[in-house]
Backbone as CSV, one residue per row, in Angstrom:
resi,resn,N_x,N_y,N_z,CA_x,CA_y,CA_z,C_x,C_y,C_z
1,MET,24.597,27.138,6.924,23.609,26.107,7.277,24.125,25.653,8.658
2,THR,23.607,25.069,9.258,23.798,24.148,10.659,23.992,22.827,10.435
3,GLU,24.501,22.176,11.568,25.509,21.107,11.724,24.090,20.008,11.293
4,THR,24.355,19.383,10.578,23.135,17.749,10.538,23.688,16.994,11.665
5,LYS,22.747,16.645,12.491,23.045,15.801,13.646,21.705,14.673,13.882
6,LEU,22.142,13.462,13.767,21.512,12.511,14.484,21.047,12.300,15.666
7,TYR,19.775,12.080,16.697,20.181,11.725,18.015,19.440,10.420,17.649
8,LEU,20.308,9.647,17.751,19.824,7.622,17.743,19.509,7.211,19.426
9,ILE,17.831,6.971,19.590,17.973,6.727,20.487,17.322,5.247,20.754
10,ARG,18.013,4.264,21.638,17.411,2.905,21.847,16.001,3.229,22.510
11,HIS,15.052,2.649,22.275,13.632,2.747,22.733,13.736,1.963,24.287
12,GLY,12.693,2.392,25.135,12.585,2.018,26.566,12.685,0.546,26.574
13,LYS,12.810,0.273,27.843,12.737,-1.037,28.725,11.210,-1.824,28.035
14,THR,11.377,-2.662,27.612,9.822,-3.490,27.652,10.164,-4.928,28.093
15,MET,8.644,-6.073,28.109,8.872,-6.770,29.220,9.361,-7.902,28.892
16,PHE,10.009,-8.190,26.851,11.151,-8.755,27.001,12.614,-8.412,27.328
17,ASN,12.272,-7.266,27.144,13.723,-6.863,28.114,14.012,-7.539,28.964
18,THR,12.931,-7.401,30.014,12.964,-7.821,31.610,13.096,-9.114,31.838
19,ILE,12.494,-10.019,30.665,12.659,-11.410,31.023,13.698,-12.001,30.060
20,ASP,14.375,-11.368,29.533,15.316,-11.643,29.001,14.913,-12.666,27.792
21,ARG,13.765,-11.918,27.261,14.006,-12.958,25.642,14.174,-12.198,24.469
22,VAL,14.528,-12.397,23.176,15.101,-12.242,22.252,14.027,-11.360,21.815
23,GLN,14.259,-9.998,21.456,13.172,-8.929,20.973,13.766,-8.504,19.255
24,GLY,13.549,-9.337,18.043,13.913,-8.057,16.733,12.535,-8.180,16.334
25,TRP,12.418,-8.647,15.721,10.596,-8.361,14.798,9.485,-8.399,16.203
26,SER,9.812,-9.451,16.493,8.611,-9.689,18.151,8.417,-8.353,19.109
27,ASP,7.400,-8.151,19.504,7.483,-6.645,20.328,6.921,-7.170,21.535
28,THR,7.230,-6.042,22.467,6.246,-5.992,23.596,6.378,-4.970,23.985
29,PRO,5.752,-4.281,24.852,4.981,-2.941,25.122,6.231,-2.374,26.537
30,LEU,6.219,-1.015,26.122,7.568,-0.498,27.709,6.729,-1.341,29.566
31,THR,7.656,-1.571,30.046,7.097,-1.678,31.635,6.820,-0.438,32.106
32,PRO,6.149,-0.048,32.896,6.134,0.735,33.678,7.246,2.000,33.897
33,GLU,8.726,0.849,34.456,9.761,1.454,34.473,10.639,1.876,33.659
34,GLY,10.538,0.857,32.214,10.554,1.873,31.037,10.345,2.957,30.430
35,LYS,8.813,2.900,30.627,8.117,4.320,30.457,8.683,5.362,31.106
36,GLN,8.905,5.299,32.626,9.366,6.396,33.228,10.539,6.928,32.854
37,THR,11.579,5.842,32.661,12.623,6.310,31.850,12.544,7.050,30.566
38,ILE,11.750,6.806,30.092,11.658,7.767,29.027,11.082,9.061,28.956
39,GLN,10.293,8.966,29.892,9.469,10.230,30.331,10.735,11.238,31.058
40,HIS,12.149,10.495,31.616,13.003,11.148,32.141,13.417,11.688,31.363
41,LEU,13.959,11.031,30.259,14.863,11.292,28.736,13.641,12.484,28.136
42,GLY,12.470,12.421,27.898,11.811,13.696,27.013,11.918,14.864,27.945
43,VAL,12.434,14.588,29.609,11.995,16.244,29.902,13.581,16.439,29.591
44,GLY,14.371,15.670,29.759,15.667,15.816,29.572,16.405,16.471,28.021
45,LEU,15.250,15.925,27.003,15.553,16.139,25.521,14.746,18.202,25.091
46,GLN,13.912,18.147,26.307,12.266,18.967,25.866,13.152,20.240,24.959
47,SER,14.437,20.917,25.484,14.812,22.217,24.700,16.157,22.197,23.665
48,VAL,16.021,20.680,23.305,16.754,20.461,22.099,16.003,20.340,20.751
49,PRO,16.649,21.204,20.254,15.813,21.442,19.068,15.698,20.678,17.523
50,PHE,14.916,19.522,17.696,14.444,18.987,16.287,13.296,19.469,15.626
51,GLU,13.895,19.114,14.422,13.393,19.343,12.726,12.333,18.591,12.564
52,GLU,12.553,17.301,13.142,11.720,16.150,12.863,11.954,15.068,13.360
53,ALA,10.795,14.164,13.500,11.373,12.623,14.720,10.515,11.563,13.806
54,TYR,11.531,10.371,13.714,11.052,8.850,12.950,11.677,7.876,14.303
55,SER,10.611,6.925,13.518,10.762,6.032,14.769,10.902,4.125,13.803
56,SER,11.355,3.430,14.089,10.736,2.315,13.428,9.602,2.191,13.484
57,ASP,8.830,0.919,12.618,7.781,0.862,12.824,7.492,-0.550,13.755
58,SER,8.206,-0.647,14.937,7.848,-1.279,15.926,7.319,-0.824,16.919
59,GLY,5.826,-1.410,17.822,5.480,-0.780,18.753,6.577,0.155,19.639
60,ARG,7.146,-0.939,20.562,7.777,-0.100,21.220,8.837,1.008,21.040
61,ALA,8.850,1.052,19.694,9.707,2.164,19.167,8.715,3.513,19.202
62,ILE,7.755,3.412,18.541,6.892,4.437,18.446,6.672,4.715,19.883
63,GLN,5.743,3.849,20.938,5.897,4.109,22.056,6.684,5.542,22.758
64,THR,7.608,5.094,22.560,8.997,5.933,23.225,9.071,7.349,22.839
65,ALA,9.171,7.099,21.246,8.849,8.328,20.568,7.891,9.627,20.545
66,LYS,6.891,8.573,20.681,5.580,9.380,21.493,5.613,9.998,22.873
67,ILE,6.321,9.300,23.848,6.315,9.733,25.149,7.399,10.915,25.091
68,ILE,8.355,11.141,24.606,9.760,12.072,24.351,8.948,13.152,23.484
69,LEU,8.049,12.771,22.538,7.625,14.117,21.841,6.097,14.633,22.844
70,GLN,5.962,13.919,23.640,4.926,15.025,24.268,5.307,15.462,25.414
71,HIS,6.870,15.663,25.785,7.221,16.426,26.781,8.012,17.392,26.011
72,HIS,8.247,17.470,24.388,8.972,18.222,24.209,8.091,19.958,23.470
73,LYS,9.320,21.039,23.797,8.611,22.330,23.782,7.993,22.475,22.672
74,GLU,8.510,21.667,21.505,7.776,22.089,19.734,7.154,21.264,19.520
75,LYS,6.834,20.153,20.606,5.494,19.149,20.065,4.513,19.193,19.167
76,GLU,4.311,19.936,19.075,3.113,21.150,17.986,3.727,20.850,16.307
77,THR,5.046,21.026,16.395,5.502,21.392,14.889,6.377,20.636,14.550
78,ILE,6.805,19.341,15.232,7.836,18.118,14.878,6.855,17.208,14.242
79,LEU,7.369,16.992,12.723,6.608,15.604,12.325,7.142,14.482,12.348
80,PHE,6.387,13.822,12.702,6.845,12.212,13.207,6.323,11.056,12.212
81,GLU,7.410,10.439,11.780,6.942,9.117,10.655,7.956,7.959,11.708
82,MET,7.476,7.056,10.267,7.817,5.776,11.204,8.762,4.896,9.820
83,ASP,9.619,4.044,9.911,10.099,3.511,8.724,10.706,2.144,9.676
84,GLU,10.417,1.397,8.442,10.648,-0.109,8.650,12.179,-0.446,8.378
85,ARG,12.792,0.531,7.693,14.189,0.363,7.418,15.310,0.263,8.934
86,ILE,14.615,0.814,9.939,15.521,1.167,11.450,14.830,-0.218,12.249
87,ARG,14.476,-1.109,11.719,13.679,-1.885,12.955,15.176,-2.813,13.188
88,GLU,14.911,-3.534,14.209,15.563,-4.345,14.919,15.948,-5.631,13.585
89,TRP,16.990,-6.133,14.301,17.735,-7.354,13.234,16.464,-8.386,13.510
90,GLY,16.261,-9.029,12.453,15.063,-10.068,12.131,15.802,-11.584,12.525
91,PHE,15.549,-12.155,13.809,15.919,-13.366,13.764,15.422,-14.858,13.673
92,GLY,14.329,-14.354,13.055,13.702,-15.702,12.368,12.981,-16.511,13.646
93,SER,13.317,-17.828,13.655,12.570,-19.021,14.572,13.479,-18.485,16.031
94,LEU,14.477,-17.812,15.953,15.240,-17.354,17.658,14.218,-16.104,17.944
95,ASP,13.395,-15.604,17.427,12.792,-14.196,17.800,11.929,-14.674,19.077
96,GLY,11.961,-14.172,20.012,10.699,-14.435,20.942,11.242,-15.444,21.988
97,GLY,12.338,-16.273,21.804,12.996,-17.440,22.644,13.640,-16.533,23.951
98,TYR,14.195,-17.553,24.716,15.403,-16.597,25.667,16.444,-16.517,25.063
99,ASN,17.132,-15.197,25.342,18.381,-15.068,25.045,19.575,-15.977,25.375
100,ASN,19.499,-16.521,26.444,20.738,-17.498,27.003,20.551,-18.596,25.939
101,ILE,19.291,-19.153,25.341,19.366,-20.022,24.028,19.939,-19.574,23.151
102,LEU,19.693,-18.636,22.486,19.979,-17.522,21.322,21.822,-17.749,21.372
103,TRP,22.465,-17.375,22.735,23.381,-17.317,22.960,24.401,-18.289,22.619
104,SER,23.960,-19.572,23.272,24.603,-20.795,23.464,24.713,-21.379,22.154
105,LEU,23.641,-20.931,21.270,23.750,-21.468,19.698,24.635,-20.847,18.862
106,LEU,24.219,-19.556,19.469,25.293,-18.753,18.181,27.339,-18.676,18.511
107,ALA,26.763,-19.224,20.185,28.559,-19.119,20.887,28.799,-20.756,20.023
108,ARG,27.974,-21.806,20.050,28.366,-23.194,19.496,28.974,-22.702,18.000
109,ILE,28.397,-22.278,17.204,28.726,-22.088,15.528,29.712,-21.152,15.465
110,LEU,29.726,-19.783,16.400,30.731,-19.488,15.914,32.165,-19.882,16.721
111,ASN,32.129,-20.698,17.356,33.028,-21.365,18.263,33.905,-20.599,19.155
112,VAL,33.192,-20.110,19.908,33.224,-19.292,21.353,32.638,-19.210,22.256
113,ASP,33.257,-19.208,23.474,32.529,-19.877,24.578,31.724,-19.512,25.226
114,SER,31.624,-17.540,25.017,30.872,-16.709,25.991,30.041,-15.520,24.721
115,LEU,29.523,-14.821,25.181,28.906,-13.627,24.309,30.279,-12.623,24.720
116,GLU,31.069,-12.724,25.751,31.746,-12.069,26.436,33.017,-11.806,25.401
117,ASP,33.270,-13.318,24.748,34.568,-13.794,23.973,34.256,-12.853,22.700
118,MET,33.048,-12.642,22.351,32.377,-12.465,20.846,33.956,-10.819,20.351
119,SER,33.737,-9.980,21.546,34.564,-9.049,21.057,35.635,-8.974,21.324
120,LYS,36.075,-10.251,22.053,37.802,-10.501,22.231,38.440,-11.233,21.021
121,VAL,37.210,-12.216,20.724,37.713,-12.756,19.189,37.999,-12.387,18.333
122,SER,37.187,-11.155,18.032,36.901,-10.294,16.403,36.244,-10.832,15.895
123,VAL,35.028,-11.355,16.416,33.938,-11.752,15.934,33.208,-10.769,15.573
124,SER,32.607,-10.650,14.154,32.098,-9.357,13.245,30.519,-9.628,13.133
125,TYR,29.848,-8.680,12.879,28.891,-8.105,12.180,28.136,-9.585,11.436
126,LYS,29.226,-9.629,10.525,28.835,-11.056,9.326,28.743,-11.745,10.026
127,ASP,29.751,-12.151,10.566,29.836,-13.557,11.523,28.383,-13.936,12.003
128,PHE,28.287,-12.848,13.029,27.168,-12.879,13.873,25.689,-13.086,13.013
129,ALA,25.530,-12.049,11.878,24.291,-12.756,11.121,24.549,-13.634,10.229
130,GLU,25.754,-14.585,10.094,25.435,-15.517,9.245,24.926,-16.365,10.022
131,ALA,25.930,-16.782,11.523,25.447,-17.615,12.360,23.869,-17.542,12.738
132,ILE,23.306,-16.311,12.883,22.082,-16.219,13.334,20.944,-17.037,12.208
133,VAL,21.440,-17.059,10.921,20.550,-17.418,9.473,21.139,-18.852,9.787
134,ALA,22.189,-19.285,10.102,22.715,-20.962,10.356,21.647,-21.737,11.381
135,ALA,21.245,-20.793,12.337,20.701,-21.549,13.341,18.932,-21.107,13.441
136,ASP,18.625,-20.188,12.247,17.220,-20.177,11.780,16.468,-21.576,11.288
137,THR,15.677,-21.576,11.933,14.813,-22.644,11.230,13.447,-22.523,10.080
138,SER,13.459,-21.223,10.378,11.811,-20.450,9.627,12.172,-20.116,7.992
139,GLY,13.521,-19.648,7.909,13.992,-18.835,6.727,13.877,-17.936,6.856
140,TRP,13.424,-16.922,7.850,12.789,-15.507,8.174,14.238,-14.752,8.639
141,ALA,15.091,-15.421,8.987,16.009,-14.781,9.513,16.611,-13.483,8.305
142,GLU,17.238,-12.487,8.703,17.880,-11.556,7.132,19.133,-12.207,7.180
143,SER,19.949,-12.536,6.188,21.155,-12.036,5.527,21.939,-10.491,6.189
144,TYR,23.104,-10.944,6.288,24.085,-9.296,6.475,23.645,-8.337,5.529
145,GLU,23.718,-8.988,4.479,23.535,-7.473,3.040,22.167,-7.272,3.318
146,GLU,21.171,-7.968,3.801,19.535,-7.240,3.661,19.730,-6.223,4.988
147,ILE,20.488,-6.778,6.323,20.256,-5.764,7.037,20.921,-4.558,6.937
148,ARG,22.149,-4.903,6.331,23.525,-3.709,6.601,22.586,-2.749,4.941
149,ASP,21.987,-3.167,3.880,21.698,-2.245,3.110,20.293,-1.505,3.659
150,ARG,19.044,-2.144,4.419,18.228,-1.209,5.037,18.410,-0.606,6.229
151,VAL,19.337,-0.904,7.081,20.147,-0.297,8.294,20.635,1.122,7.565
152,TRP,21.568,1.114,6.589,22.351,2.230,6.126,21.965,2.898,5.197
153,THR,20.863,2.406,4.201,19.986,3.690,3.406,18.673,3.901,4.466
154,GLY,18.053,3.555,5.469,17.415,4.204,6.391,17.776,5.349,7.107
155,PHE,19.076,5.129,7.688,19.384,6.225,8.571,20.346,7.445,7.439
156,GLU,20.627,7.127,6.318,21.628,7.920,5.371,20.373,8.740,4.756
157,ASP,18.986,8.370,4.256,18.443,9.165,4.275,17.756,10.078,4.987
158,MET,17.375,10.014,5.756,16.963,10.559,7.171,18.081,12.063,7.253
159,ALA,19.307,11.538,6.957,20.476,12.497,7.168,20.476,13.388,5.792
160,LYS,20.584,12.796,4.824,20.604,13.479,3.603,19.279,14.468,3.522
161,LYS,18.113,13.867,3.822,17.093,14.283,3.807,17.291,16.317,4.341
162,ARG,17.725,16.110,6.413,17.704,17.012,6.773,18.990,17.908,6.295
163,GLU,20.115,17.677,5.823,20.990,18.007,5.106,20.606,19.147,4.092
164,ALA,20.028,18.275,3.385,19.044,19.307,2.356,18.213,20.150,2.588
165,SER,17.546,20.199,3.882,16.498,21.269,4.466,17.629,21.968,5.452
166,ASN,18.706,22.218,4.699,19.527,23.490,5.875,20.142,22.710,7.164
167,GLY,20.231,21.431,7.791,20.751,20.809,8.350,19.907,20.897,9.908
168,GLY,20.404,20.577,10.711,19.692,20.747,12.626,19.416,19.464,12.918
169,ASN,18.824,19.355,14.318,18.701,18.020,14.437,18.068,17.067,14.592
170,THR,17.710,15.496,13.979,16.393,14.837,13.780,16.805,13.602,15.020
171,LEU,15.482,13.527,15.829,15.419,12.493,16.315,14.662,11.393,15.805
172,ILE,15.582,9.919,16.236,15.377,9.161,15.686,15.311,7.917,17.064
173,VAL,14.456,6.951,16.946,14.120,6.350,17.800,14.187,4.834,17.436
174,SER,15.454,3.868,17.763,15.799,2.775,16.720,15.733,1.445,18.132
175,HIS,16.879,0.572,17.803,17.044,-0.530,18.801,18.401,-1.199,19.122
176,GLY,18.890,-1.536,19.719,19.976,-1.696,20.419,20.995,-2.406,19.046
177,TYR,21.075,-3.231,18.472,21.558,-4.071,17.627,21.913,-3.255,16.385
178,THR,20.635,-2.285,16.046,20.590,-1.842,14.737,21.234,-0.737,14.866
179,ILE,21.493,0.137,16.120,22.080,1.411,16.227,23.710,1.167,16.295
180,ALA,23.750,-0.086,17.278,25.406,-0.212,17.068,25.953,-0.790,15.973
181,PHE,25.449,-1.740,15.296,25.880,-2.683,13.848,25.697,-1.132,12.848
182,PHE,25.184,-0.092,13.125,25.052,1.494,12.113,26.510,2.108,12.662
183,LEU,26.740,2.104,13.806,27.694,2.777,14.040,29.295,2.132,13.559
184,SER,29.205,0.256,13.740,30.333,-0.266,13.074,30.505,-0.064,11.545
185,LEU,29.166,0.409,10.996,29.425,0.601,9.163,29.977,1.994,9.087
186,ILE,30.040,2.711,9.852,30.613,4.195,9.755,31.960,4.102,10.265
187,ASP,32.679,3.419,11.550,33.637,2.878,11.819,34.110,1.379,11.949
188,THR,34.626,1.103,10.694,34.992,-0.406,10.469,35.666,-0.986,11.979
189,ARG,36.421,-0.588,12.487,37.308,-0.692,13.692,36.553,-1.227,15.358
190,ARG,35.012,-0.106,14.890,34.290,-0.575,16.250,34.181,-1.896,16.594
191,PRO,34.156,-2.844,17.738,33.906,-4.076,18.116,32.737,-4.135,18.039
192,ILE,31.868,-5.807,18.014,30.604,-5.688,18.287,30.093,-5.307,19.466
193,GLN,29.136,-4.690,19.754,28.380,-3.898,21.325,27.252,-4.611,20.973
194,PHE,26.770,-5.193,22.773,25.631,-4.873,22.751,24.962,-4.829,24.298
195,ASP,25.474,-3.978,24.373,25.424,-3.250,26.004,24.730,-1.839,25.550
196,LEU,24.024,-1.323,24.614,23.478,0.245,24.524,22.239,0.063,25.281
197,ILE,22.142,0.897,26.542,21.241,0.638,27.253,20.178,1.485,26.918
198,ASN,18.946,1.229,27.489,17.287,1.536,26.771,17.235,2.766,27.159
199,GLY,16.761,3.627,26.328,16.923,5.239,26.686,18.188,5.849,26.249
200,SER,19.212,5.067,26.241,20.557,6.185,25.828,20.695,6.641,24.512
201,VAL,21.411,7.838,24.404,21.467,8.419,23.001,22.447,8.514,22.646
202,THR,22.799,7.952,21.544,24.084,8.057,20.494,23.828,9.022,19.470
203,THR,24.876,10.323,19.026,25.181,10.857,18.096,25.348,11.229,16.961
204,VAL,25.131,10.825,16.034,25.814,11.214,14.827,26.125,12.590,13.919
205,ILE,26.827,12.839,13.345,27.338,13.953,12.669,27.378,13.906,11.022
206,TYR,26.463,14.354,10.200,26.221,14.409,9.193,26.762,15.649,8.288
207,GLU,27.983,15.050,7.128,28.225,16.229,6.627,29.082,15.664,4.821
208,ASN,28.860,16.542,4.451,28.618,15.819,2.758,29.434,14.843,2.488
209,GLY,27.791,14.075,2.371,27.872,12.463,2.637,28.445,11.705,3.358
210,LYS,29.033,11.871,4.975,29.927,11.655,4.959,29.850,11.364,7.183
211,PHE,29.476,10.803,7.606,29.044,10.036,8.968,30.213,10.155,9.535
212,THR,30.074,10.902,11.044,31.001,10.869,12.333,30.361,10.812,13.253
213,ILE,31.043,9.705,14.305,30.582,9.453,15.569,30.787,10.264,16.793
214,ASP,29.785,10.881,17.114,29.654,11.500,18.053,29.637,11.806,19.733
215,THR,28.512,11.157,20.092,28.822,10.113,21.379,27.857,9.596,21.257
216,VAL,28.227,8.099,22.158,27.876,6.550,22.255,27.135,6.351,23.606
217,ASN,25.857,5.682,23.396,25.158,5.041,24.925,25.242,6.251,25.709
218,ASP,25.241,7.555,25.374,24.961,8.534,26.203,23.618,8.556,27.387
219,THR,23.533,8.623,28.739,22.672,8.655,29.453,22.201,10.004,30.568
220,ASN,23.055,11.030,29.971,23.371,12.376,30.680,21.613,12.909,30.294
221,TYR,21.219,13.026,29.051,19.620,13.466,29.281,18.609,12.981,29.858
222,ILE,18.507,11.314,30.445,17.799,10.917,31.358,17.924,11.001,32.892
223,GLU,19.389,11.401,33.315,19.859,12.224,34.473,19.320,13.514,34.445
224,ALA,19.490,14.076,33.467,19.135,15.455,33.784,17.834,15.657,33.724
225,GLY,16.624,15.352,33.158,15.664,14.976,33.066,14.799,14.589,34.627
226,ARG,15.376,13.366,35.041,15.568,12.833,36.246,15.126,14.202,37.487
227,ASN,16.576,14.399,37.415,16.903,16.044,38.249,16.465,16.836,38.002
228,SER,15.504,17.424,36.953,15.049,18.348,37.100,13.530,18.184,37.400
229,LEU,13.102,16.813,37.483,11.831,16.836,38.082,12.056,16.703,39.196
230,VAL,13.203,16.257,39.853,13.332,16.101,41.530,13.004,17.516,41.972
231,VAL,13.951,18.383,41.278,13.759,19.664,41.819,12.280,20.232,41.440
232,HIS,11.717,20.318,40.419,10.254,20.258,40.003,9.197,20.285,41.401
233,ASN,9.231,18.689,42.186,8.454,18.324,42.730,8.974,18.843,44.396
234,HIS,10.270,19.231,44.640,10.017,19.628,45.843,9.454,21.187,46.084
């Protein structure tokens, strides 16, 4: 049996990423620069043997997955599905607003000076989720338990399914907070993380019901794809 490995990819850069707005369940398309980076990523990943591919049900994740798969050598045979459980956190009424407004509100609720201080004073994802619920005026923001249960079962079901089919690699396009939060569920000592790069690859290995973190926030596949296109074009 081969190793079961999930390749967790943060979607490409979008319009809201560029103008610094909160993009949880709200959605904007990839920018031209965002598309280009994902094309490089697709070329970098084209010979990694994937058994199947998933994305969240957000347009930006679907768009990213499709660009990656277009470049893949086995694109005709890789089954692609969407799963709403691996979508981004829901920020309720804060969704779509400017990030600096979100952060100043949360910093006040959490009693920290800035976003940078959050990891220093060991604010947990639970604290963070509860602060979002407290700041939300719509009643739509998700509770910590809701996020934890959907994210964990989403990724775990994908891993179990792959392991039951003799292992191999699964491509999964998800979101910055969702991926970083999932890593904290695997390793509770990890500090809160907000800096996953668009198009970065994070890999986890699943064996006998247990996840281990392999690589985090890796941009080597983007670089490899970019370099191979430069060589190709000369």
